[in-house]
C-alpha positions as MATLAB code, in Angstrom:
seq = 'MPKQEWEFQSRDCMICGGKDLKFLGHRGGDAHRQGLGEKCRIVKCKRCHTIFPNPMPYPKGEDIRYSDVGDYFENVMRVDHDGHIEGGKLLLAAAEKYLSFKGDYLDVGCGRGEVVRAAKELGWSASGCDISEEYVNYARDVNGVEAVAGTLEDVNFPEDRFDFVSLVEVIEHLYDPKRTVDELRRIIKPGGVLYVSTPNEESIYQTFGNLYYRLTGKDWVVNLCPTWNLYHIFGFSPRSIRYLLEQSGFRIEETVVYPGTFSVPRRNSIAGKLEGLGIDAVEKAANLFGKSPFMYTWARKL';
ca = [
      21.861    3.613   -9.871;
      20.128    6.162  -12.170;
      17.672    8.609  -10.629;
      13.963    8.451  -11.430;
      12.659   11.530  -13.248;
       9.118   12.859  -12.785;
       6.420   14.821  -14.571;
       3.476   16.380  -12.718;
      -0.190   16.495  -13.754;
      -3.067   18.148  -11.890;
      -5.933   15.734  -11.207;
      -9.311   15.635   -9.496;
      -9.758   12.849   -6.955;
      -9.354    9.578   -8.861;
     -11.387    7.658   -6.275;
     -14.641    9.635   -6.384;
     -14.055   12.428   -8.921;
     -14.216   15.064   -6.198;
     -12.876   18.542   -6.941;
     -12.985   19.929   -3.389;
      -9.500   19.115   -2.130;
      -8.002   20.232    1.179;
      -4.298   21.143    1.136;
      -2.526   19.270    3.938;
       1.077   20.310    3.344;
       4.218   19.564    1.348;
       6.183   16.321    1.283;
       9.574   15.492   -0.272;
      12.571   17.466   -1.502;
      13.135   20.542    0.649;
       9.990   19.518    2.567;
      11.686   16.397    3.939;
      14.269   16.344    6.703;
      16.523   14.042    4.641;
      15.755   15.775    1.348;
      14.302   12.620   -0.201;
      12.359   12.718   -3.453;
      10.730   15.682   -5.194;
       8.555   18.221   -3.402;
       4.822   17.439   -3.712;
       1.610   19.101   -2.548;
      -0.378   16.608   -0.452;
      -4.169   16.989   -0.417;
      -7.221   15.213    0.998;
     -10.505   14.791   -0.883;
     -13.314   16.235    1.213;
     -15.827   13.749   -0.195;
     -14.109   10.356    0.170;
     -11.235   11.389    2.523;
      -8.529    9.843    0.324;
      -5.079   11.475    0.521;
      -2.863   11.941   -2.551;
      -0.381   14.361   -4.180;
      -1.786   17.022   -6.492;
      -0.307   17.659   -9.000;
       0.339   13.924   -9.329;
       3.964   12.860  -10.010;
       4.288   10.279  -12.785;
       7.535    8.531  -13.792;
       9.127   10.332  -16.733;
      10.989    8.154  -19.197;
      11.951    4.706  -17.935;
      10.158    3.616  -14.754;
      12.948    2.310  -12.494;
      11.113    2.543   -9.161;
      11.026   -1.208   -8.527;
      14.087   -2.398  -10.424;
      16.153   -3.450   -7.382;
      14.518   -6.498   -5.777;
      16.914   -6.778   -2.842;
      16.864   -3.084   -1.925;
      13.079   -2.841   -1.799;
      12.373   -5.958    0.259;
      15.408   -6.327    2.522;
      16.507   -2.720    3.034;
      13.200   -0.840    2.750;
      10.400   -3.278    3.608;
      12.715   -5.203    5.963;
      10.927   -8.467    5.219;
      13.002  -11.633    4.966;
      12.165  -14.519    2.649;
      11.079  -17.065    5.274;
       9.160  -14.497    7.315;
       7.175  -13.499    4.245;
       6.257  -17.129    3.546;
       5.088  -17.665    7.127;
       3.034  -14.475    6.984;
       1.497  -15.719    3.752;
       0.422  -18.957    5.407;
      -1.403  -16.994    8.111;
      -3.155  -14.939    5.429;
      -4.256  -18.053    3.534;
      -5.544  -19.670    6.720;
      -7.740  -16.617    7.323;
      -8.990  -16.692    3.723;
      -9.932  -20.352    4.088;
     -12.100  -19.436    7.081;
     -13.998  -16.904    4.956;
     -14.422  -19.321    2.034;
     -14.621  -22.691    3.859;
     -12.403  -24.195    1.133;
      -9.104  -23.780   -0.727;
      -9.710  -22.447   -4.217;
      -8.190  -20.279   -6.931;
      -5.946  -17.554   -5.496;
      -4.271  -14.496   -7.031;
      -1.731  -12.259   -5.302;
      -1.724   -8.823   -6.966;
       1.636   -7.149   -6.521;
       3.169  -10.525   -5.700;
       6.724   -9.176   -5.507;
       9.158  -12.066   -5.064;
       6.311  -14.593   -4.898;
       6.602  -15.794   -1.304;
       2.858  -15.591   -0.581;
       2.056  -17.441   -3.810;
       4.574  -20.096   -2.799;
       2.940  -20.349    0.629;
      -0.452  -20.835   -1.029;
       0.878  -23.620   -3.257;
       2.396  -25.371   -0.248;
      -0.996  -25.231    1.475;
      -2.850  -26.743   -1.488;
      -4.309  -23.678   -3.213;
      -4.295  -23.157   -6.981;
      -2.157  -20.013   -6.828;
      -0.593  -17.412   -9.110;
       0.620  -13.835   -8.942;
       1.118  -10.704  -10.993;
       3.396   -7.705  -10.536;
       4.374   -4.668  -12.605;
       8.071   -5.430  -12.072;
       9.646   -7.911  -14.476;
      12.562   -8.257  -12.050;
      10.221   -9.339   -9.245;
       8.307  -11.742  -11.482;
      11.529  -13.361  -12.728;
      12.621  -13.817   -9.109;
       9.224  -15.316   -8.212;
       9.492  -17.821  -11.054;
      13.181  -18.686  -10.792;
      13.693  -18.687   -7.015;
      10.262  -19.492   -5.584;
       9.081  -21.628   -8.490;
       5.631  -20.084   -8.765;
       3.377  -19.017  -11.618;
       3.571  -15.240  -12.079;
       3.056  -12.752  -14.870;
       4.500   -9.261  -15.365;
       2.103   -6.380  -15.977;
      -0.676   -4.407  -14.356;
      -3.786   -6.294  -13.310;
      -5.756   -4.512  -16.015;
      -3.233   -5.349  -18.756;
      -3.072   -9.042  -17.787;
      -6.857   -9.241  -18.340;
      -7.752  -12.379  -16.392;
     -11.080  -14.084  -17.266;
     -14.245  -12.874  -15.556;
     -15.187  -14.621  -12.266;
     -11.821  -16.397  -12.229;
     -10.653  -16.282   -8.575;
     -12.084  -17.242   -5.191;
      -9.585  -15.114   -3.283;
      -7.432  -12.141   -4.268;
      -4.996  -10.256   -2.062;
      -3.297   -6.869   -2.299;
      -0.710   -6.897    0.473;
       0.652   -3.352    0.860;
      -0.096   -2.662   -2.812;
      -3.063   -0.339   -3.212;
      -1.151    2.691   -1.905;
       1.313    2.275   -4.828;
      -1.302    2.400   -7.592;
      -1.936    5.404   -9.832;
      -5.609    4.501  -10.354;
      -6.868    2.437   -7.376;
     -10.529    2.756   -8.425;
      -9.854    1.209  -11.823;
      -7.947   -1.639  -10.192;
     -10.683   -2.339   -7.630;
     -13.288   -2.372  -10.421;
     -11.138   -4.926  -12.242;
     -10.852   -6.972   -9.056;
     -14.623   -7.158   -8.819;
     -14.759   -8.413  -12.413;
     -12.282  -11.259  -11.892;
     -13.416  -12.409   -8.414;
     -16.144  -15.032   -8.343;
     -19.516  -14.114   -6.783;
     -19.132  -14.610   -3.034;
     -15.336  -14.547   -3.344;
     -13.195  -12.514   -0.965;
     -10.666   -9.717   -1.240;
      -7.936   -8.834    1.254;
      -6.389   -5.346    1.222;
      -3.689   -4.217    3.638;
      -2.384   -0.655    3.531;
      -1.103    2.060    5.869;
      -3.696    3.972    7.878;
      -3.028    7.581    6.911;
      -5.323    8.948    9.635;
      -3.383    7.387   12.493;
      -2.041    9.150   15.565;
       1.405    9.100   13.962;
       0.239   11.226   11.012;
      -1.834   13.494   13.275;
       1.003   14.234   15.683;
       3.683   14.256   12.987;
       1.834   16.902   11.008;
       1.120   18.882   14.188;
       4.836   18.749   15.092;
       5.782   20.349   11.779;
       3.119   23.031   12.203;
       4.486   23.881   15.658;
       7.996   24.197   14.196;
       6.722   26.595   11.519;
       6.869   24.189    8.556;
       4.075   23.386    6.104;
       5.332   19.782    5.867;
       3.385   16.574    6.394;
       4.392   12.964    7.073;
       1.726   11.483    4.786;
       2.881    9.409    1.792;
       6.198    9.198   -0.072;
       5.206    9.637   -3.736;
       8.663   10.128   -5.260;
      10.992    7.919   -3.213;
      11.027    4.399   -1.834;
       8.407    3.160   -0.733;
       6.566    5.184   -3.441;
       3.252    5.509   -1.597;
       0.965    7.535   -3.867;
      -2.500    7.199   -2.312;
      -3.289    7.241    1.399;
      -6.296    5.499    2.908;
      -8.028    5.236    6.270;
     -10.772    2.856    7.448;
     -13.468    5.212    6.153;
     -11.821    5.916    2.764;
     -11.020    2.259    2.022;
     -14.643    1.422    2.881;
     -15.841    4.092    0.446;
     -13.616    2.761   -2.350;
     -14.574   -0.894   -1.925;
     -18.299   -0.316   -1.426;
     -18.488    1.965   -4.461;
     -17.050   -0.885   -6.535;
     -19.570   -3.464   -5.328;
     -17.869   -5.120   -2.367;
     -19.310   -5.660    1.098;
     -16.951   -4.973    3.975;
     -16.560   -8.013    6.196;
     -13.963   -6.604    8.573;
     -11.497   -3.733    8.916;
      -8.792   -3.997   11.548;
      -6.327   -1.335   12.659;
      -3.483   -3.227   14.279;
      -0.381   -2.307   16.319;
       3.149   -2.200   15.001;
       6.477   -0.391   15.124;
       7.055    2.847   13.203;
       9.934    2.787   10.705;
      11.232    6.328   11.232;
      14.939    7.227   10.800;
      16.431    8.462   14.095;
      18.939   11.327   14.250;
      21.944   10.956   16.548;
      21.735   14.360   18.227;
      20.129   15.816   21.345;
      17.204   17.107   19.294;
      17.032   13.776   17.467;
      16.963   11.813   20.727;
      14.154   14.001   22.074;
      12.347   13.532   18.801;
      12.830    9.767   19.141;
      11.290    9.793   22.609;
       8.296   11.603   21.169;
       7.979    9.038   18.378;
       8.098    6.194   20.906;
       5.360    7.857   22.984;
       3.164    8.377   19.927;
       3.705    4.749   18.904;
       2.577    3.491   22.308;
      -0.483    5.766   22.281;
      -1.397    4.718   18.731;
      -1.215    1.033   19.604;
      -3.100    1.544   22.869;
      -6.024    3.481   21.382;
      -6.361    1.619   18.070;
      -4.976    4.505   16.011;
      -1.892    2.764   14.642;
      -0.749    3.380   11.037;
      -1.398   -0.242   10.041;
      -4.692   -1.724    8.831;
      -6.272   -4.442    6.713;
      -9.731   -5.041    5.268;
     -11.592   -8.181    4.232;
     -14.366   -7.652    1.679;
     -16.692   -9.928   -0.265;
     -17.967   -9.561   -3.816;
     -21.726   -9.111   -3.818;
];
Protein backbone atom coordinates (compact mmCIF):
# COMPACT_ATOMS: atom_id res chain seq x y z
CA MET A 1 0.00 0.00 0.00
CA PRO A 2 1.41 3.47 -0.89
CA LYS A 3 2.65 5.69 1.93
CA GLN A 4 0.86 8.92 2.83
CA GLU A 5 2.96 12.04 2.26
CA TRP A 6 2.66 15.16 4.43
CA GLU A 7 3.16 18.91 4.34
CA PHE A 8 3.40 21.00 7.51
CA GLN A 9 1.87 24.42 8.22
CA SER A 10 2.23 26.50 11.39
CA ARG A 11 -1.14 27.45 12.89
CA ASP A 12 -2.58 29.28 15.88
CA CYS A 13 -5.12 27.32 17.91
CA MET A 14 -8.01 26.55 15.55
CA ILE A 15 -10.46 26.18 18.45
CA CYS A 16 -10.08 29.60 20.08
CA GLY A 17 -7.47 31.45 18.00
CA GLY A 18 -5.00 31.39 20.88
CA LYS A 19 -1.34 32.10 20.15
CA ASP A 20 0.08 31.11 23.55
CA LEU A 21 0.93 27.45 23.01
CA LYS A 22 2.78 25.20 25.44
CA PHE A 23 5.19 22.67 23.91
CA LEU A 24 4.44 19.22 25.33
CA GLY A 25 6.89 17.08 23.37
CA HIS A 26 7.45 15.22 20.11
CA ARG A 27 5.37 12.38 18.70
CA GLY A 28 5.99 10.09 15.70
CA GLY A 29 8.99 9.11 13.59
CA ASP A 30 12.13 8.92 15.71
CA ALA A 31 9.97 10.10 18.63
CA HIS A 32 7.97 6.85 18.63
CA ARG A 33 9.21 3.52 19.93
CA GLN A 34 7.98 1.76 16.77
CA GLY A 35 9.01 4.59 14.45
CA LEU A 36 5.45 5.16 13.25
CA GLY A 37 4.50 8.24 11.24
CA GLU A 38 6.36 11.53 10.86
CA LYS A 39 7.82 13.45 13.79
CA CYS A 40 5.49 16.22 15.04
CA ARG A 41 5.67 18.89 17.74
CA ILE A 42 2.70 18.47 20.09
CA VAL A 43 1.41 21.59 21.85
CA LYS A 44 -1.41 22.62 24.18
CA CYS A 45 -3.32 25.90 23.90
CA LYS A 46 -3.10 27.74 27.21
CA ARG A 47 -6.51 29.35 26.70
CA CYS A 48 -8.80 26.44 25.75
CA HIS A 49 -6.49 23.52 26.73
CA THR A 50 -6.85 21.77 23.35
CA ILE A 51 -3.89 19.63 22.25
CA PHE A 52 -2.70 19.49 18.63
CA PRO A 53 0.45 19.28 16.46
CA ASN A 54 2.10 22.54 15.43
CA PRO A 55 3.15 22.79 12.66
CA MET A 56 0.05 20.91 11.52
CA PRO A 57 0.61 17.93 9.16
CA TYR A 58 -1.74 17.91 6.17
CA PRO A 59 -1.98 15.10 3.59
CA LYS A 60 0.15 15.94 0.55
CA GLY A 61 -1.16 14.72 -2.78
CA GLU A 62 -3.78 11.98 -2.60
CA ASP A 63 -5.34 11.47 0.84
CA ILE A 64 -5.17 7.70 1.41
CA ARG A 65 -5.55 7.70 5.20
CA TYR A 66 -8.92 5.95 5.24
CA SER A 67 -8.79 3.93 2.03
CA ASP A 68 -8.67 0.46 3.65
CA VAL A 69 -12.02 -0.23 5.34
CA GLY A 70 -11.06 -3.59 6.83
CA ASP A 71 -7.70 -2.47 8.23
CA TYR A 72 -9.10 0.56 10.04
CA PHE A 73 -12.08 -1.11 11.70
CA GLU A 74 -10.97 -4.70 12.31
CA ASN A 75 -7.22 -4.33 12.83
CA VAL A 76 -6.97 -0.82 14.31
CA MET A 77 -10.32 -0.01 15.94
CA ARG A 78 -10.91 -3.70 16.71
CA VAL A 79 -14.66 -3.29 16.35
CA ASP A 80 -16.64 -6.09 14.74
CA HIS A 81 -19.74 -5.54 12.62
CA ASP A 82 -22.34 -6.94 15.04
CA GLY A 83 -20.73 -5.32 18.08
CA HIS A 84 -20.87 -1.93 16.39
CA ILE A 85 -24.58 -2.37 15.63
CA GLU A 86 -25.34 -3.32 19.23
CA GLY A 87 -23.36 -0.34 20.49
CA GLY A 88 -25.34 1.86 18.12
CA LYS A 89 -28.62 0.62 19.57
CA LEU A 90 -27.47 1.61 23.06
CA LEU A 91 -26.54 5.07 21.77
CA LEU A 92 -29.94 5.54 20.11
CA ALA A 93 -31.75 4.42 23.25
CA ALA A 94 -29.91 7.12 25.21
CA ALA A 95 -30.74 9.74 22.57
CA GLU A 96 -34.42 8.82 22.76
CA LYS A 97 -34.34 9.51 26.50
CA TYR A 98 -33.01 13.02 25.83
CA LEU A 99 -35.55 13.72 23.07
CA SER A 100 -38.56 11.66 24.27
CA PHE A 101 -39.12 10.56 20.65
CA LYS A 102 -37.44 8.99 17.61
CA GLY A 103 -36.72 11.62 14.99
CA ASP A 104 -34.27 12.56 12.25
CA TYR A 105 -30.77 11.24 12.94
CA LEU A 106 -27.39 11.88 11.30
CA ASP A 107 -24.17 10.00 12.05
CA VAL A 108 -21.18 12.16 11.09
CA GLY A 109 -18.19 9.99 10.26
CA CYS A 110 -20.52 7.03 9.80
CA GLY A 111 -17.77 4.69 8.61
CA ARG A 112 -19.29 1.39 7.49
CA GLY A 113 -22.79 2.52 8.51
CA GLU A 114 -23.52 0.14 11.38
CA VAL A 115 -24.91 2.84 13.70
CA VAL A 116 -27.12 4.21 10.92
CA ARG A 117 -28.36 0.68 10.31
CA ALA A 118 -29.08 0.28 14.02
CA ALA A 119 -31.08 3.52 13.98
CA LYS A 120 -33.15 2.36 11.00
CA GLU A 121 -33.89 -0.94 12.73
CA LEU A 122 -35.12 0.99 15.77
CA GLY A 123 -37.46 3.20 13.74
CA TRP A 124 -35.44 6.40 13.32
CA SER A 125 -35.19 8.34 10.05
CA ALA A 126 -31.43 7.87 9.72
CA SER A 127 -28.56 8.75 7.40
CA GLY A 128 -24.80 9.18 7.56
CA CYS A 129 -21.89 11.01 5.99
CA ASP A 130 -18.18 10.23 5.85
CA ILE A 131 -15.15 11.66 4.04
CA SER A 132 -14.22 8.19 2.77
CA GLU A 133 -15.92 7.05 -0.43
CA GLU A 134 -14.83 3.49 0.38
CA TYR A 135 -16.64 3.59 3.73
CA VAL A 136 -19.76 5.15 2.24
CA ASN A 137 -19.91 2.53 -0.53
CA TYR A 138 -19.63 -0.19 2.12
CA ALA A 139 -22.39 1.46 4.19
CA ARG A 140 -24.70 1.54 1.18
CA ASP A 141 -23.87 -1.84 -0.35
CA VAL A 142 -23.42 -3.98 2.77
CA ASN A 143 -25.54 -2.27 5.42
CA GLY A 144 -28.15 -0.87 3.05
CA VAL A 145 -28.26 2.60 4.56
CA GLU A 146 -28.44 6.13 3.19
CA ALA A 147 -24.99 7.73 3.27
CA VAL A 148 -23.14 10.44 1.40
CA ALA A 149 -19.40 10.96 0.85
CA GLY A 150 -17.88 14.30 1.80
CA THR A 151 -17.20 16.55 4.76
CA LEU A 152 -20.18 17.75 6.77
CA GLU A 153 -19.59 21.27 5.51
CA ASP A 154 -19.42 20.21 1.85
CA VAL A 155 -22.62 18.13 2.08
CA ASN A 156 -24.46 21.28 3.23
CA PHE A 157 -27.55 19.81 4.87
CA PRO A 158 -30.57 22.14 5.31
CA GLU A 159 -30.74 24.33 8.40
CA ASP A 160 -32.52 22.84 11.46
CA ARG A 161 -32.67 19.45 9.74
CA PHE A 162 -31.84 16.89 12.48
CA ASP A 163 -33.11 16.06 15.96
CA PHE A 164 -30.00 14.08 16.87
CA VAL A 165 -26.46 14.06 15.50
CA SER A 166 -23.58 11.89 16.66
CA LEU A 167 -19.81 12.04 16.21
CA VAL A 168 -18.55 8.71 17.52
CA GLU A 169 -14.75 8.91 17.79
CA VAL A 170 -14.67 11.47 14.98
CA ILE A 171 -13.88 14.94 16.28
CA GLU A 172 -10.25 14.07 17.05
CA HIS A 173 -9.74 13.31 13.32
CA LEU A 174 -10.93 16.70 12.04
CA TYR A 175 -8.63 19.45 10.79
CA ASP A 176 -11.06 22.22 11.81
CA PRO A 177 -13.28 20.99 14.69
CA LYS A 178 -14.63 24.49 15.43
CA ARG A 179 -15.94 24.90 11.89
CA THR A 180 -17.59 21.48 12.06
CA VAL A 181 -19.24 22.17 15.43
CA ASP A 182 -20.56 25.50 14.10
CA GLU A 183 -22.04 23.60 11.16
CA LEU A 184 -23.57 21.07 13.55
CA ARG A 185 -25.35 23.85 15.39
CA ARG A 186 -26.75 25.11 12.08
CA ILE A 187 -28.22 21.76 11.02
CA ILE A 188 -29.53 20.57 14.42
CA LYS A 189 -33.06 21.62 15.30
CA PRO A 190 -33.59 23.93 18.30
CA GLY A 191 -33.64 21.69 21.37
CA GLY A 192 -31.97 18.87 19.44
CA VAL A 193 -29.07 16.92 20.90
CA LEU A 194 -25.48 16.19 19.97
CA TYR A 195 -23.36 13.25 21.10
CA VAL A 196 -19.55 13.47 20.92
CA SER A 197 -17.23 10.69 22.04
CA THR A 198 -13.46 11.17 21.90
CA PRO A 199 -10.32 10.18 23.82
CA ASN A 200 -9.60 12.08 27.02
CA GLU A 201 -6.12 13.47 26.42
CA GLU A 202 -5.71 14.58 30.05
CA SER A 203 -6.10 11.10 31.48
CA ILE A 204 -3.75 9.34 33.88
CA TYR A 205 -2.41 7.34 30.93
CA GLN A 206 -1.18 10.49 29.16
CA THR A 207 0.11 12.01 32.41
CA PHE A 208 2.15 8.96 33.41
CA GLY A 209 3.15 8.11 29.84
CA ASN A 210 4.62 11.55 29.30
CA LEU A 211 6.29 11.46 32.73
CA TYR A 212 7.83 8.06 31.87
CA TYR A 213 9.47 9.50 28.77
CA ARG A 214 10.76 12.49 30.72
CA LEU A 215 12.33 10.17 33.30
CA THR A 216 14.04 8.21 30.51
CA GLY A 217 15.48 11.42 29.06
CA LYS A 218 13.20 11.70 26.01
CA ASP A 219 11.12 14.70 24.95
CA TRP A 220 8.40 12.35 23.65
CA VAL A 221 4.71 12.33 24.49
CA VAL A 222 1.93 9.75 24.10
CA ASN A 223 -0.69 12.30 23.03
CA LEU A 224 -2.24 11.93 19.56
CA CYS A 225 -1.12 10.09 16.42
CA PRO A 226 -1.37 12.74 13.68
CA THR A 227 0.46 10.92 10.88
CA TRP A 228 -0.40 7.24 11.33
CA ASN A 229 -3.47 5.14 12.01
CA LEU A 230 -5.64 6.19 13.95
CA TYR A 231 -4.78 9.72 12.67
CA HIS A 232 -5.80 11.61 15.81
CA ILE A 233 -5.10 15.29 15.11
CA PHE A 234 -6.80 17.16 17.97
CA GLY A 235 -6.87 16.08 21.60
CA PHE A 236 -9.64 17.05 24.00
CA SER A 237 -10.42 16.75 27.70
CA PRO A 238 -13.68 17.40 29.59
CA ARG A 239 -12.79 21.08 29.99
CA SER A 240 -11.66 21.63 26.37
CA ILE A 241 -14.65 19.85 24.81
CA ARG A 242 -16.91 21.97 27.04
CA TYR A 243 -15.17 25.13 25.82
CA LEU A 244 -15.58 24.12 22.16
CA LEU A 245 -19.26 23.19 22.41
CA GLU A 246 -20.32 26.13 24.58
CA GLN A 247 -18.53 28.61 22.32
CA SER A 248 -20.60 27.27 19.42
CA GLY A 249 -23.94 27.65 21.22
CA PHE A 250 -24.51 24.26 22.84
CA ARG A 251 -25.41 23.58 26.46
CA ILE A 252 -23.60 20.67 28.07
CA GLU A 253 -26.03 18.10 29.40
CA GLU A 254 -23.50 15.53 30.57
CA THR A 255 -19.83 14.60 30.22
CA VAL A 256 -18.74 11.15 31.32
CA VAL A 257 -15.21 9.78 31.61
CA TYR A 258 -15.60 6.02 31.51
CA PRO A 259 -13.31 3.01 32.09
CA GLY A 260 -11.77 0.88 29.38
CA THR A 261 -8.70 -1.06 28.29
CA PHE A 262 -5.65 0.69 26.83
CA SER A 263 -4.62 -0.44 23.34
CA VAL A 264 -0.84 -0.27 23.77
CA PRO A 265 1.54 -2.62 21.89
CA ARG A 266 3.49 -4.81 24.33
CA ARG A 267 7.16 -5.69 23.79
CA ASN A 268 8.26 -9.27 24.45
CA SER A 269 11.34 -8.49 26.54
CA ILE A 270 12.15 -8.07 30.22
CA ALA A 271 11.93 -4.29 29.89
CA GLY A 272 8.75 -4.67 27.85
CA LYS A 273 7.15 -6.93 30.47
CA LEU A 274 7.99 -4.44 33.23
CA GLU A 275 6.59 -1.70 31.06
CA GLY A 276 3.43 -3.77 30.58
CA LEU A 277 3.00 -4.15 34.33
CA GLY A 278 3.25 -0.39 34.65
CA ILE A 279 0.64 0.10 31.93
CA ASP A 280 -1.72 -2.32 33.69
CA ALA A 281 -1.27 -0.44 36.99
CA VAL A 282 -1.94 2.91 35.33
CA GLU A 283 -5.03 1.48 33.64
CA LYS A 284 -6.44 0.28 36.96
CA ALA A 285 -5.71 3.63 38.62
CA ALA A 286 -7.27 5.56 35.73
CA ASN A 287 -10.46 3.51 35.86
CA LEU A 288 -10.61 3.70 39.66
CA PHE A 289 -10.21 7.48 39.93
CA GLY A 290 -12.24 8.51 36.86
CA LYS A 291 -9.17 9.55 34.87
CA SER A 292 -9.49 7.04 32.03
CA PRO A 293 -8.67 8.06 28.43
CA PHE A 294 -12.27 7.55 27.29
CA MET A 295 -15.10 10.10 27.45
CA TYR A 296 -18.35 11.21 25.86
CA THR A 297 -20.47 14.36 26.02
CA TRP A 298 -24.16 15.02 25.45
CA ALA A 299 -25.04 18.60 24.49
CA ARG A 300 -28.21 20.40 23.45
CA LYS A 301 -28.64 23.20 20.93
CA LEU A 302 -29.86 26.34 22.65
